[in-house]
N, C-alpha and C positions, 0 to 999 in steps of 0.2 A: 504493500499500500504506500502511496506517495505521502500520506498524512501521518505524522509521527506524533503521538501524545506523550509528553514527558511528565511522568509522575514520580513521586518518591517511593516506590514500592506499592502500587496499587493492587488491591485484590481482584480476582476475576469478577466478583460481583459488581465492584465499583466500575470496572471497565465495561461490563455489559450494560449496566444502567446508563453509563455516559454515552454509549453508543446509541442506546434506545432512545435517549433524550434528543441527541443530535438528529436522529432519524425523524422524530416527531417534528422537530423544529424545521427541518428541510422540507418535510411534506407540506408544512403550512405555507411555505414560499414556493 
């Protein structure tokens, strides 16, 4: 993926939630 998210040791759940939120925001636009 071209997009890199830099977190300090994120858990898988946090990553999944972040991706889901980004997906919802992108669908709005």
